[in-house]
N, C-alpha and C positions, 0 to 999 in steps of 0.2 A: 460490397465494400466498393467503395471509387477509390481509387489511386490516384493522384497531382502530380503531375512532373514538378521536380525541382524549379524554382524560380530563383536567380541572385537580389540581393539583396533583402530577403523575407527569411521566417521565423520555420523552420518544419518542425510540422509539433502532427504527436500521432493521439486519439482521441480515444478510449474507453469508459466503456459505462453499460447493466448489463441492462440497461431502457433504452434502446432506439433513438426513442422520436429525444429522449435527451443530451443523447450523445448527436442529434443531428440539427439539435438546437443552439448547441453548442459549436459545433464545424461553421452553423449561420452567423454564430455571435464572432466568430474569429475572426472567421473569411472578412467579415465586412468590415476592420479595420485595417485592411492592407496589405499590413507585412505578415501578416502566416496565412501558410499556405497548408491546409492540412493534408495529410501523406497519406491518412486510414485512417477508419474506425475498427473497431473493436468491441467486442462485449464481454470478455471475461476476461480474466487473469490471465488465464495461456494465452489466448489471443495480444496482450499484451507485451506479452513475453515474444511470443514469436514477431508482430510488429515492430518491436525493438532491433529485433537482431537483423530486420529486416531495412527499414528504414533508417537507421539511427537516426531519429529526431531528434531536433535542439530539445526542445521539450517535449516530456509524456506526460499527457494529463488524465490520471484515472482514478474510480470512482474506486471506494473500501470494500464495500461487500458485492462479491459478486460470487457466481455460480463455479461450481470447478477448481478456481486458484484467487485467491482476496488480495486484490490490490497489494494489499500491505505485504502479501504473502511471493508476486511478481515482483515487488517494488525491491525487494530486497537479493532476490534470484538476480534481476537486470544491475543492479549495483555491484554486487558480490561480482561479474563480467563484465563492467563497466563502471568503473569506479566515479570513472566524473560521468556519468551522466546524473541530468534535471529530471526530477522526476518531481509534481504537485500532486496532490492526492485530496481527491473530492469528496464531501460525505455529506449525507442529508442533517446532522445533526454533532452539534459540538461533545465529544465524549472522553474524557480524561485519557483515555488505556488506550483510543487511538491517536493522541495526538504524541501519546510518549513511542508507543508505538513508530508512528513516521519520523519520528526524531532518532531513534533506536537506527531504524534502515538505512537513516541518511536525507532520505526524502528533501528536496529543495523546497518546499510548499504544502501547506494544510489551509483547505478551505473549504466554508460550506458554499452547496450546490446555490441554494437560495441568492450569494450574491452571485449573480450574472454579470451585474457588471465591474465587478474588481477582475471576472476571469481574467481578463487582458491583461488590464496593468500589471496580475501576477506573476503571467507567462514575461508579459516582457523585463521587469523584474530579475525575474528567474535567469532570463536569457542572459540578463548582464551579467548574472553572478550573485546576486541574490539568493535572503530567504526571505521565505511571507510566508509568513504565521497569520492570520485576522487580527485586528484589535481585542478581539477579548480571547485570542489566543495566549497571545503575550501577553498579558496581562493576569494568565494566570500558569503562565510557565516557571515562574518562584516555587511555583505548591507546589506542582506536578515534578518537577527536579529533587526539590530536599524531602520531596514528604514519604511516610515511611507508612503502611500498613505493616503491622508483624504479625498477620494470620496465618495459625499455623495447619500445616498442609495434612499433617499428620492428624491432625483430628479429623481430618474426611479418612483419612486411610491411604495418600498416599506415599508410596513409598521410596526410597532416593533414588531408585531408576527411573520410576517415575516422575518424579520433580528434575529428573537429569533432562528427560526427554522434554518434560513440560519446555523449559529455559528457552530451548534447541527450535522447540514449533515456535514459541514467541519471536525468536531472530530472525524466523522466514524462513527455515533450511526445509528445503519438500521431505516425503517419508524415505524415500533413496539418499537424500545426503546424511541425514540423521542416521540412517542405517551405516553408513559406511562409518562416521563418524566415533558411532559406537558399538561396530565390530557385530553386529545385528542382523539378522535378516530383513529382507521387505517387509514382511506378512508378520514378520513379528512386532516391529513398527505398528505396527498397522494394528494389531492386537492390542497393543498398550496404550495407545491414543485415542484405542475406543474404551476399554475400560477406563480411562481417566476423567475421557466426557460422561461416560457415568456415573464416577463417583463425585465428580463435582456438579452434574443434573449441567451441562453445555449441549449446544448444539452441534459444532464446527470449532473448526480450526481458529479462526479469528475468534469465537467469543472465546475459546482458552488463552487464544495468547491476551487479549483484553482484560480478563480475567486474572493473570499472571500479574502486566503492568499495575491490576488496581489492586493485586495481594504480596 
């Protein structure tokens, strides 16, 4: 990871993506504009949190789907610690669940990786205090916000306690934070989440958050 020194009059940005080629490509695109410097590159959600704390960037650009910790989880953790954090979430596809989760975490933008030309304008807009969601997303926001799917978790064997934990996972809380909030042990929370994933036939916490916002 190459760290660049700060320059007056530029926006300091941190880029996090589990695909190193994508991360470096984003760095090339952003620095070509002349008003952005990349303070650091990361490759998972844990890097996102660490690099944000280290560099306090003007804007954090992070992928959503990553190993160890998702971009959604990282964003929620960062914003809980730094409420004014400006975070843009990147994804390869438009997913209603991810959009809802992004809105709930307080992220300032949600853009598609394919829109390379729109990344730099999005960072400039977020830096200036705007929220940035692509036209496709904006057109769907009313349905996303007002829609309601009344699926019954109990039909899938989800208990009240498990549902409570699902809600906290969807809010971006870590196992440790959930344990503290519910007065449970870390291991107990892990067991609950493993059981929930098995009952709902999901792979990981990110899928669980998406499932929650869809249902």
